[in-house]
C-alpha positions as CSV (number, residue, x, y, z in Angstrom):
1,M,-7.9,5.6,-55.5
2,G,-5.6,5.4,-52.5
3,C,-6.5,6.5,-49.0
4,S,-4.1,8.1,-46.6
5,L,-4.7,8.9,-42.9
6,S,-2.2,11.3,-41.5
7,T,-2.0,11.6,-37.8
8,P,-5.0,13.8,-37.0
9,T,-5.2,16.7,-34.7
10,L,-8.6,16.5,-33.1
11,P,-10.7,19.4,-31.8
12,S,-11.6,19.2,-28.1
13,G,-14.5,16.7,-27.5
14,V,-14.1,15.0,-30.9
15,H,-13.1,11.3,-30.7
16,L,-10.9,9.6,-33.3
17,A,-13.6,7.0,-34.3
18,D,-16.0,9.8,-35.4
19,A,-13.3,11.6,-37.3
20,V,-12.3,8.4,-39.1
21,E,-15.9,7.6,-40.1
22,A,-16.3,11.0,-41.5
23,H,-12.9,10.7,-43.3
24,F,-13.6,7.4,-45.0
25,G,-17.3,7.5,-45.8
26,D,-17.8,4.4,-48.0
27,S,-14.6,2.7,-47.2
28,P,-12.7,0.7,-49.8
29,S,-12.0,-3.0,-49.3
30,G,-9.1,-5.4,-49.7
31,P,-5.4,-4.5,-49.4
32,E,-6.3,-0.8,-49.6
33,L,-8.5,-1.0,-46.5
34,A,-6.0,-3.1,-44.7
35,A,-3.3,-0.5,-45.3
36,A,-5.7,2.2,-44.1
37,Q,-6.5,0.2,-41.0
38,E,-2.9,-0.3,-40.2
39,Q,-2.3,3.5,-40.5
40,L,-5.3,4.1,-38.3
41,V,-3.9,1.9,-35.6
42,R,-0.6,3.8,-35.7
43,S,-2.4,7.1,-35.5
44,I,-4.4,5.8,-32.5
45,E,-1.2,4.8,-30.7
46,H,0.5,8.1,-31.5
47,I,-2.4,10.2,-30.3
48,N,-2.8,8.1,-27.1
49,A,0.9,8.3,-26.4
50,A,0.1,4.8,-24.9
51,D,3.7,3.8,-24.9
52,R,7.1,5.1,-25.8
53,D,8.2,5.0,-29.4
54,G,11.6,3.6,-28.9
55,V,14.8,4.9,-27.4
56,S,16.8,7.7,-28.8
57,L,20.5,8.6,-28.3
58,L,19.2,11.4,-26.1
59,D,17.5,8.8,-23.9
60,V,20.7,6.7,-23.6
61,Q,22.8,9.8,-22.8
62,R,20.3,11.1,-20.3
63,G,20.4,7.7,-18.5
64,V,24.2,7.7,-18.3
65,F,24.3,11.3,-17.3
66,N,21.8,11.2,-14.6
67,L,23.3,8.1,-12.9
68,L,26.9,9.5,-13.1
69,Q,26.3,13.1,-12.1
70,A,24.0,12.2,-9.2
71,G,26.5,9.4,-8.1
72,A,29.2,12.0,-8.2
73,Y,27.0,14.4,-6.1
74,R,26.6,11.6,-3.5
75,T,30.3,10.8,-3.5
76,F,31.4,14.4,-3.4
77,R,31.2,14.5,0.4
78,V,30.3,12.1,3.2
79,A,26.9,10.5,2.4
80,Y,24.9,7.4,3.1
81,A,21.7,5.8,2.1
82,A,18.8,6.5,4.3
83,D,16.0,4.3,5.8
84,Y,12.9,5.5,4.1
85,H,10.8,4.6,7.1
86,T,12.8,6.5,9.8
87,H,14.5,8.9,7.4
88,K,17.8,8.4,9.3
89,R,21.2,7.7,7.7
90,D,22.0,4.0,7.5
91,H,25.7,3.6,7.9
92,S,25.5,0.1,6.4
93,Y,25.2,1.8,3.0
94,P,27.8,4.4,2.5
95,Y,28.5,6.1,-0.8
96,L,32.1,5.2,-1.4
97,L,34.4,7.0,-3.9
98,S,36.0,3.7,-4.8
99,N,32.6,2.2,-5.7
100,F,31.8,5.3,-7.8
101,V,35.0,5.0,-9.8
102,S,34.2,1.4,-10.6
103,F,30.5,2.1,-11.2
104,A,31.3,4.9,-13.6
105,G,33.7,2.6,-15.5
106,A,30.9,-0.1,-15.7
107,V,28.4,2.4,-17.0
108,L,30.7,3.9,-19.6
109,D,31.8,0.5,-20.8
110,L,28.1,-0.4,-21.4
111,Y,27.5,3.0,-23.1
112,M,30.1,2.1,-25.7
113,A,29.1,-1.6,-25.9
114,L,25.6,-0.5,-27.1
115,K,27.2,0.7,-30.3
116,V,24.9,3.7,-30.6
117,V,27.9,6.1,-30.3
118,D,30.7,5.8,-32.9
119,A,33.7,4.0,-31.7
120,A,35.8,7.0,-32.8
121,H,34.6,8.7,-29.6
122,Q,36.2,6.0,-27.4
123,P,39.1,8.3,-26.4
124,S,36.7,10.8,-24.7
125,V,35.1,8.0,-22.7
126,D,38.5,6.7,-21.7
127,A,39.6,10.1,-20.7
128,L,36.6,10.4,-18.2
129,K,37.4,6.9,-16.8
130,A,41.1,7.9,-16.4
131,L,40.2,11.2,-14.8
132,L,38.2,9.4,-12.0
133,G,40.9,6.8,-11.6
134,S,43.5,9.5,-11.2
135,L,41.4,11.2,-8.4
136,E,41.2,7.9,-6.5
137,A,44.9,7.2,-6.9
138,S,45.9,10.7,-5.8
139,I,43.7,10.4,-2.6
140,R,45.2,7.0,-1.8
141,K,48.7,8.4,-2.2
142,Q,47.6,11.4,0.0
143,I,46.3,9.0,2.7
144,K,49.6,7.1,2.7
145,N,51.7,10.2,3.2
146,W,49.3,12.0,5.6
147,G,50.6,13.0,9.0
148,P,49.3,14.8,12.1
149,E,50.7,18.1,10.8
150,D,48.7,17.7,7.6
151,E,45.5,17.0,9.5
152,A,46.1,20.1,11.6
153,A,46.7,22.2,8.5
154,F,43.6,20.9,6.9
155,E,41.4,21.6,9.9
156,A,42.9,25.1,10.1
157,R,42.4,26.1,6.4
158,T,39.2,24.6,5.3
159,A,35.5,24.7,6.1
160,A,34.6,21.5,4.3
161,V,31.1,21.3,3.1
162,E,29.1,18.8,5.1
163,E,25.7,17.5,4.0
164,A,23.1,18.2,6.7
165,A,21.9,14.9,8.2
166,P,19.5,13.7,10.9
167,P,21.0,12.2,14.1
168,P,23.0,9.1,13.2
169,L,22.0,5.6,14.0
170,P,24.1,3.7,16.5
171,P,27.3,2.3,15.0
172,A,26.8,-0.9,13.1
173,A,29.3,-3.0,11.2
174,P,28.4,-2.6,7.5
175,P,28.4,-5.5,5.1
176,P,31.0,-5.6,2.3
177,P,29.6,-3.3,-0.4
178,G,28.3,-4.9,-3.5
179,F,25.2,-6.6,-5.1
180,L,26.6,-10.0,-4.2
181,A,27.3,-9.2,-0.5
182,P,24.9,-10.5,2.1
183,I,22.6,-7.9,3.6
184,A,21.5,-8.6,7.2
185,A,17.8,-9.2,7.7
186,S,15.8,-6.6,9.6
187,A,12.4,-6.5,11.1
188,R,9.9,-4.5,9.0
189,P,9.7,-1.1,10.8
190,L,6.5,0.8,11.4
191,Y,5.5,3.2,8.8
192,S,6.3,6.8,9.6
193,R,6.5,10.0,7.6
194,D,9.2,12.6,8.3
195,A,8.2,15.9,7.0
196,A,11.8,16.9,6.3
197,A,12.4,13.9,4.1
198,F,10.6,15.3,1.2
199,A,11.8,18.9,1.4
200,E,15.2,19.1,-0.2
201,G,14.8,22.8,-0.1
202,F,15.9,25.6,-2.3
203,G,19.5,26.9,-2.4
204,S,19.7,30.6,-2.1
205,D,21.5,32.9,-4.5
206,Y,25.2,32.6,-4.1
207,S,26.4,35.9,-2.7
208,G,29.9,34.8,-1.6
209,D,33.2,34.4,-3.5
210,W,32.7,31.2,-5.4
211,S,36.4,31.0,-6.2
212,R,37.0,30.6,-2.5
213,Y,34.3,27.9,-2.4
214,L,36.0,26.0,-5.3
215,S,39.3,26.1,-3.4
216,R,37.9,24.0,-0.6
217,Y,38.3,20.3,0.0
218,N,35.7,17.9,1.2
219,R,36.1,14.7,3.3
220,V,35.0,11.7,1.3
221,L,34.4,8.0,2.1
222,L,37.0,6.0,0.1
223,D,36.7,2.4,1.4
224,P,34.3,0.5,3.6
225,S,35.0,0.4,7.3
226,D,33.4,-1.2,10.4
227,D,34.0,2.1,12.2
228,W,31.9,4.6,10.2
229,A,32.7,7.5,12.5
230,A,36.5,7.1,12.1
231,N,36.0,6.4,8.4
232,E,34.4,9.9,8.1
233,R,37.6,11.5,9.4
234,R,40.2,9.3,7.7
235,G,43.4,11.3,7.4
236,G,44.0,12.4,3.8
237,A,40.6,11.2,2.5
238,I,39.8,14.6,1.1
239,A,39.0,15.7,-2.5
240,P,39.1,19.1,-4.0
241,V,35.7,20.7,-4.7
242,A,37.2,22.3,-7.9
243,F,37.8,18.8,-9.4
244,W,34.1,18.2,-9.8
245,Y,33.3,21.6,-11.2
246,E,36.2,22.2,-13.4
247,R,37.3,18.8,-14.6
248,F,34.6,16.1,-14.0
249,M,31.4,17.9,-15.0
250,P,32.6,19.4,-18.3
251,L,34.0,16.1,-19.4
252,L,30.9,14.1,-18.4
253,L,28.7,16.6,-20.3
254,E,31.0,16.1,-23.3
255,V,30.8,12.3,-23.1
256,C,27.0,12.6,-22.9
257,S,26.8,14.8,-26.0
258,L,28.9,12.6,-28.3
259,G,27.6,12.2,-31.8
260,V,25.3,15.2,-31.5
261,E,25.8,18.0,-34.0
262,G,26.4,21.4,-32.3
263,Y,27.5,20.0,-29.0
264,A,31.2,19.0,-29.6
265,A,34.2,20.6,-28.0
266,T,34.8,22.5,-31.2
267,D,31.5,24.3,-30.8
268,E,32.8,26.6,-28.0
269,D,32.1,29.8,-29.9
270,A,30.7,32.6,-27.8
271,A,28.6,34.2,-30.5
272,A,27.1,30.9,-31.6
273,L,26.3,30.0,-28.0
274,D,24.6,33.4,-27.4
275,G,22.6,32.6,-30.5
276,W,21.6,29.3,-29.1
277,L,20.3,31.0,-26.0
278,A,18.3,33.4,-28.1
279,E,16.7,30.5,-30.0
280,M,15.8,28.8,-26.8
281,R,14.2,32.0,-25.4
282,A,12.3,32.6,-28.6
283,A,11.0,29.0,-28.3
284,R,9.9,29.9,-24.8
285,N,12.1,27.2,-23.2
286,F,12.8,29.4,-20.2
287,D,9.4,30.9,-19.6
288,K,8.7,28.7,-16.6
289,Y,12.0,27.0,-15.6
290,G,15.7,27.7,-15.8
291,A,15.7,31.3,-14.4
292,D,19.3,30.7,-13.2
293,V,20.5,30.3,-16.8
294,L,19.0,33.6,-17.8
295,A,20.4,35.3,-14.7
296,G,23.9,34.0,-14.9
297,W,24.5,33.5,-18.6
298,G,26.2,36.9,-19.2
299,K,28.8,36.2,-16.5
300,C,29.8,32.8,-17.9
301,S,32.8,31.9,-20.1
302,A,32.3,30.2,-23.4
303,S,33.3,26.9,-22.0
304,V,30.8,27.2,-19.2
305,K,28.1,28.3,-21.7
306,L,28.8,25.1,-23.7
307,S,28.3,23.0,-20.6
308,I,25.0,24.8,-19.9
309,K,23.9,24.2,-23.5
310,R,24.7,20.5,-23.1
311,A,23.0,20.3,-19.7
312,W,19.9,21.9,-21.1
313,R,19.6,19.4,-23.9
314,L,19.8,16.6,-21.3
315,S,17.3,18.3,-18.9
316,R,14.6,20.2,-20.8
317,H,12.4,17.3,-21.7
318,Y,12.1,16.6,-18.0
319,L,11.5,20.2,-17.0
320,L,9.0,20.8,-19.7
321,G,7.4,17.4,-19.7
322,P,5.3,15.0,-17.7
323,Q,7.6,13.8,-15.0
324,K,8.2,17.3,-13.7
325,Q,4.5,17.6,-13.1
326,R,4.6,14.5,-10.9
327,E,6.9,16.1,-8.3
328,R,5.3,16.7,-4.9
329,S,5.0,19.9,-2.9
330,S,7.6,20.4,-0.2
331,E,6.5,20.3,3.4
332,S,7.3,24.0,3.6
333,G,4.4,24.5,1.3
334,A,6.4,25.3,-1.8
335,D,5.2,23.5,-4.9
336,H,8.2,21.9,-6.6
337,R,6.2,21.7,-9.8
338,E,6.2,25.5,-10.0
339,T,9.9,26.0,-9.6
340,G,13.1,24.6,-11.1
341,D,16.5,26.0,-11.8
342,L,18.7,24.0,-14.2
343,S,21.4,23.9,-11.5
344,Q,19.0,22.2,-9.1
345,Y,19.0,19.2,-11.4
346,V,22.5,19.3,-12.9
347,A,25.3,19.3,-10.3
348,F,28.4,21.4,-10.3
349,L,27.1,24.3,-12.5
350,D,25.4,26.3,-9.7
351,V,28.2,28.7,-8.7
352,Y,28.6,29.9,-12.3
353,L,24.9,30.8,-12.3
354,G,24.9,32.5,-9.0
355,R,23.4,29.7,-7.0
356,S,24.6,27.5,-4.1
357,Y,22.5,24.3,-4.4
358,V,25.5,21.9,-4.1
359,E,27.0,23.6,-1.0
360,K,23.6,23.8,0.8
361,A,22.4,20.4,-0.3
362,G,19.5,21.9,-2.2
363,M,19.7,19.7,-5.2
364,R,16.8,17.8,-6.8
365,L,18.9,15.4,-8.9
366,T,17.9,12.4,-6.8
367,F,14.1,13.1,-7.0
368,P,12.5,9.8,-8.0
369,Y,10.9,11.3,-11.1
370,W,14.1,12.8,-12.3
371,V,16.4,9.9,-11.9
372,G,14.0,6.9,-11.9
373,P,12.5,6.9,-15.4
374,S,15.8,7.6,-17.1
375,T,17.4,4.8,-15.2
376,W,14.8,2.3,-16.1
377,T,14.9,3.3,-19.7
378,W,18.6,2.7,-19.6
379,H,18.1,-0.7,-18.0
380,H,15.5,-1.8,-20.5
381,F,17.5,-0.6,-23.4
382,L,20.4,-2.7,-22.4
383,G,18.3,-5.8,-22.9
384,E,16.6,-4.6,-26.1
385,R,19.9,-3.6,-27.6
386,A,21.5,-6.9,-26.7
387,A,18.6,-8.7,-28.5
388,E,19.0,-6.4,-31.5
389,L,22.7,-7.2,-31.9
390,V,21.9,-10.9,-31.8
391,A,19.3,-10.4,-34.6
392,A,21.9,-8.4,-36.5
393,G,24.4,-11.3,-36.3
394,D,26.6,-9.6,-33.7
395,A,26.5,-12.3,-31.0
396,A,29.8,-11.1,-29.5
397,G,28.4,-7.6,-29.1
398,S,25.3,-8.9,-27.4
399,A,27.4,-11.0,-25.0
400,A,29.5,-8.0,-24.1
401,I,26.3,-6.2,-23.0
402,V,25.2,-9.2,-20.9
403,D,28.6,-9.5,-19.3
404,G,28.7,-5.8,-18.7
405,F,25.3,-5.9,-17.1
406,H,26.6,-8.4,-14.5
407,R,29.4,-6.1,-13.5
408,Y,27.2,-3.1,-13.6
409,M,24.4,-4.5,-11.4
410,G,27.0,-5.5,-8.8
411,L,27.8,-1.8,-8.4
412,F,24.4,-0.2,-9.2
413,V,23.0,-1.0,-5.8
414,T,26.0,0.5,-4.1
415,M,25.7,3.8,-6.0
416,Y,22.0,4.4,-6.9
417,P,21.9,8.1,-6.0
418,C,18.5,8.4,-4.3
419,P,19.4,7.5,-0.6
420,Y,15.9,6.3,0.2
421,C,15.5,4.3,-3.0
422,R,18.9,2.7,-2.5
423,H,18.0,1.6,1.0
424,H,14.7,0.2,-0.2
425,L,16.3,-1.6,-3.1
426,N,18.9,-3.3,-0.9
427,E,16.6,-4.1,2.0
428,Y,13.4,-5.1,0.3
429,V,14.0,-5.9,-3.3
430,V,17.5,-7.2,-3.7
431,R,17.3,-9.7,-0.9
432,N,15.4,-9.8,2.3
433,K,11.7,-9.2,2.2
434,E,10.5,-10.6,-1.1
435,K,8.6,-13.6,0.2
436,D,6.6,-11.5,2.7
437,L,6.1,-8.4,0.6
438,Y,5.7,-9.5,-2.9
439,P,5.8,-13.3,-3.3
440,V,4.9,-13.5,-6.9
441,E,7.9,-11.4,-7.9
442,Y,9.9,-13.6,-5.5
443,V,9.2,-16.5,-7.8
444,L,9.6,-14.5,-11.0
445,L,13.0,-13.2,-10.1
446,G,14.7,-16.5,-10.1
447,W,13.6,-18.4,-7.0
448,T,14.3,-22.1,-6.9
449,P,14.8,-24.4,-3.9
450,S,18.6,-24.4,-4.5
451,A,18.6,-20.6,-4.7
452,A,17.0,-20.0,-1.3
453,D,18.9,-19.4,2.0
454,E,17.7,-20.3,5.5
455,E,15.2,-17.5,5.4
456,G,13.7,-18.8,2.2
457,T,15.2,-15.8,0.3
458,T,16.7,-15.9,-3.1
459,T,20.4,-14.8,-3.1
460,P,21.4,-12.0,-5.4
461,S,24.1,-13.9,-7.1
462,L,21.7,-16.6,-8.2
463,K,19.3,-14.0,-9.4
464,L,22.0,-12.6,-11.7
465,A,23.0,-16.1,-12.7
466,Y,19.6,-16.3,-14.5
467,V,20.8,-13.6,-16.9
468,T,22.7,-15.6,-19.4
469,D,21.6,-14.1,-22.7
470,A,19.8,-11.2,-24.2
471,T,16.3,-12.7,-23.8
472,R,16.8,-13.4,-20.1
473,L,18.3,-9.9,-19.7
474,R,15.1,-8.4,-21.2
475,L,12.9,-10.4,-18.9
476,F,15.0,-9.8,-15.8
477,V,14.8,-6.1,-16.2
478,W,11.0,-6.1,-16.8
479,K,10.4,-8.3,-13.7
480,L,12.8,-6.2,-11.6
481,H,11.1,-3.0,-12.7
482,N,7.7,-4.4,-11.8
483,A,9.0,-5.7,-8.5
484,V,10.4,-2.3,-7.5
485,S,7.2,-0.5,-8.6
486,G,5.0,-2.9,-6.8
487,S,7.0,-3.0,-3.6
488,I,7.0,0.8,-3.4
489,E,3.2,0.9,-3.8
490,R,2.6,-1.7,-1.2
491,S,5.1,-0.7,1.4
492,E,4.5,3.1,1.6
493,E,1.2,3.5,3.4
494,W,1.0,7.3,2.8
495,Y,1.0,6.7,-0.9
496,K,-2.4,5.2,-0.5
497,A,-3.7,8.1,1.5
498,T,-3.2,10.6,-1.3
499,D,-5.2,11.3,-4.5
500,S,-2.2,10.8,-6.7
501,I,-0.6,7.4,-7.5
502,N,3.0,8.3,-7.7
503,T,4.4,5.0,-9.0
504,S,3.7,2.6,-11.9
505,R,2.4,-0.5,-10.1
506,Y,2.9,-2.8,-13.0
507,W,3.4,-2.7,-16.7
508,P,1.8,-3.4,-19.1
509,N,-1.4,-2.0,-17.5
510,V,-4.8,-2.2,-19.1
511,Y,-6.3,0.5,-16.9
512,S,-3.8,3.1,-17.7
513,T,-4.1,2.2,-21.4
514,L,-7.8,2.6,-21.4
515,H,-7.6,5.8,-19.3
516,R,-5.1,7.4,-21.8
517,A,-7.3,6.4,-24.7
518,G,-10.3,7.9,-23.1
519,A,-8.5,11.1,-22.4
520,H,-7.0,11.4,-25.9
521,S,-8.6,9.7,-28.9
522,G,-11.4,7.5,-27.5
523,A,-10.0,4.5,-29.2
524,V,-7.4,1.8,-28.5
525,S,-6.2,-1.0,-30.7
526,A,-7.6,-4.5,-30.2
527,A,-4.2,-6.0,-30.6
528,R,-2.8,-3.9,-27.7
529,I,-5.6,-4.9,-25.3
530,A,-5.3,-8.5,-26.3
531,G,-1.6,-8.5,-25.6
532,I,-2.0,-6.9,-22.2
533,L,-4.7,-9.4,-21.3
534,D,-2.5,-12.3,-22.4
535,V,0.1,-11.1,-20.0
536,L,-2.3,-10.5,-17.2
537,D,-3.9,-13.9,-17.7
538,S,-0.6,-15.6,-17.2
539,A,0.2,-13.3,-14.2
540,V,-3.1,-14.2,-12.6
541,K,-2.3,-17.9,-12.7
542,L,1.0,-17.2,-10.9
543,S,-0.8,-15.1,-8.3
544,L,-2.7,-18.1,-7.2
545,L,0.5,-19.5,-5.8
546,R,0.8,-16.6,-3.4
547,P,-0.8,-18.4,-0.4
548,S,1.5,-21.4,-1.0
549,I,4.6,-19.2,-1.2
550,L,3.7,-17.4,2.0
551,A,3.1,-20.7,3.8
552,L,6.2,-22.4,2.4
553,Q,7.5,-25.1,4.7
554,P,10.7,-27.1,4.6
555,G,10.3,-30.0,2.2
556,Q,7.7,-28.3,0.0
557,A,10.1,-26.2,-2.0
558,A,10.7,-28.7,-4.8
559,E,7.0,-29.3,-5.4
560,L,6.2,-25.6,-5.5
561,A,9.1,-25.0,-7.9
562,E,7.8,-27.7,-10.2
563,I,4.4,-26.1,-10.2
564,A,5.7,-22.5,-10.7
565,A,8.2,-23.2,-13.5
566,P,5.8,-23.7,-16.4
567,L,3.7,-20.7,-15.2
568,V,6.7,-18.5,-15.2
569,D,7.6,-19.7,-18.7
570,E,4.0,-19.0,-19.8
571,L,4.3,-15.4,-18.5
572,D,7.6,-14.9,-20.2
573,Q,6.3,-16.0,-23.5
574,A,3.2,-13.9,-23.2
575,L,5.2,-10.8,-22.6
576,L,7.7,-11.4,-25.4
577,G,4.8,-12.2,-27.8
578,T,3.3,-8.8,-27.4
579,G,6.3,-7.0,-28.7
580,F,5.8,-4.2,-26.1
581,L,9.3,-4.2,-24.9
582,A,10.8,-3.8,-28.3
583,E,8.2,-1.1,-29.2
584,A,8.8,0.9,-26.0
585,Y,12.6,0.4,-25.5
586,G,14.1,-0.7,-28.8
587,W,16.6,1.5,-30.7
588,S,14.8,4.1,-32.7
589,G,17.8,5.5,-34.5
590,R,16.9,9.0,-33.5
591,V,19.6,11.3,-32.1
592,D,17.2,13.7,-30.3
593,D,13.6,13.7,-29.5
594,K,11.2,16.3,-30.8
595,P,11.2,19.6,-28.8
596,P,9.1,19.4,-25.7
597,D,5.7,21.2,-25.5
598,V,6.4,24.4,-23.5
599,D,2.7,24.5,-22.6
600,F,2.5,21.0,-21.2
601,A,2.2,22.0,-17.6
602,E,-0.8,24.1,-18.3
603,K,-2.5,21.7,-20.7
604,R,-1.7,18.3,-19.1
605,G,-0.2,18.8,-15.6
606,A,-3.5,17.9,-13.9
607,F,-3.8,14.7,-16.0
608,M,-0.3,13.6,-15.0
609,R,-1.3,13.8,-11.4
610,D,-4.6,12.0,-11.9
611,Q,-5.2,9.0,-9.6
612,H,-5.5,6.7,-12.7
613,F,-2.3,7.8,-14.3
614,T,0.6,5.4,-14.4
615,L,3.7,5.5,-16.5
616,A,6.1,2.6,-17.3
């Protein structure tokens, strides 16, 4: 007689081990028992939610969408990265329109190279790339023909939207933008916390004439310049606000909905869209968040309603899921976890919904919990998909992803939309502070004597040179992810003074695995714990090199590299042997994920903010 063990739903206080014993009684033996045990392990992992269960098309499209819409928001007007210690603009890191156009092209090329969207949709992707290219070309032509009379007319007729900013730093010559450009070393500043840095605020209801707002032009930063002040007022470097609302965002939402039934351009049917909203309301999707959708829906055209429907698909798992519950309270006392309009997280929809978040810089689309996890899922999936294509016999397809990653990463650090994260990434992770702040990652991320400069720092170009195939791409992203998470935890003193650990310090993590198991089923598979310990055992051996790396003297580099090389290889093999990367970030074949639990905040919000919680 066969035994089956469906994924159980356990009453409060009942652990899986007790339920299984009661279920089996006198258990069978042999192949039947082995099959039951295998199913049991799957059930344990499912209930624990210990790891992701692969990447869906929604995950891919969410990663593309969040990077491009937030990058557009930063490019939409004059903006810079910000020093996360002082919370002042750093004019060495401007958000340039020319970089955004190239970055969008690199992202979209990778999107199609992944082969999870049918090639028949290529024209839509090409149309978005062409649209952005045409904007840059028109602005360059405008600059070329711009005269004093044009400047006077512009000043007279527009009230360009400027993003509120703290007092600027003294002028400094910026380095050439790009991942491969040198970034000047800087002394590690004292830690400070600026209350305003974490209060992006709330945009008020839009009471003005939004058509007048859409008729405005904003000054933009097109190219790098040593004179940042003059660059901000470059004659003719202006872009129409309406471009982003009426042309860019609808097309981006279309591109990030390709291959999803009910979200194509042909689904612009008013009655059907109203029916969709009714379904979402009946499913209680808007009970807690998205009040702007309910308030503004009746005033929207069918095309705008379709954009809202697409945007909700890309956003609702965040708003109704775990990451939303990790947001912090603002310094004004408002709890961000208790509020959330769709148009606070999706740019260039607000005016249609009676809001003014873009104009008043009240967006949340660069909150770390919104943009970070989707970005890392995107990065990991690039490596996993490249490996899958090799396994499927498509070596050329895999190589296209690896080549595209090189181009993409060269632009990623110029366009990552969180201003503080981007500054940290460039100043502390990409180049300058590795040996002092996180020396083990310094070795992991490609350090060799020949790759070190006069400061003992690994150059970005040689780090990327390590990424020559799918396997190395997978490992590079894993190491970079851990380096970023670890450096944030170590370099922000105020993180340690709070009850909530707001970053994943490393992954895989045995403590978070055990904590989740204790909170859910009371069980965890032996294979998972063994795999994590294999990785940690190898990492511990590498960590013993920390004092030697910190004390590195001229002439010792070759000897240290000789010692480190086999240890790095051992760690690589340990991680690959677990299968965790493929399990968490491999292609699942799913189009969408199951609907989010609308009661998650009430049931699990406190757990998500627990001091033991970490999330890869």
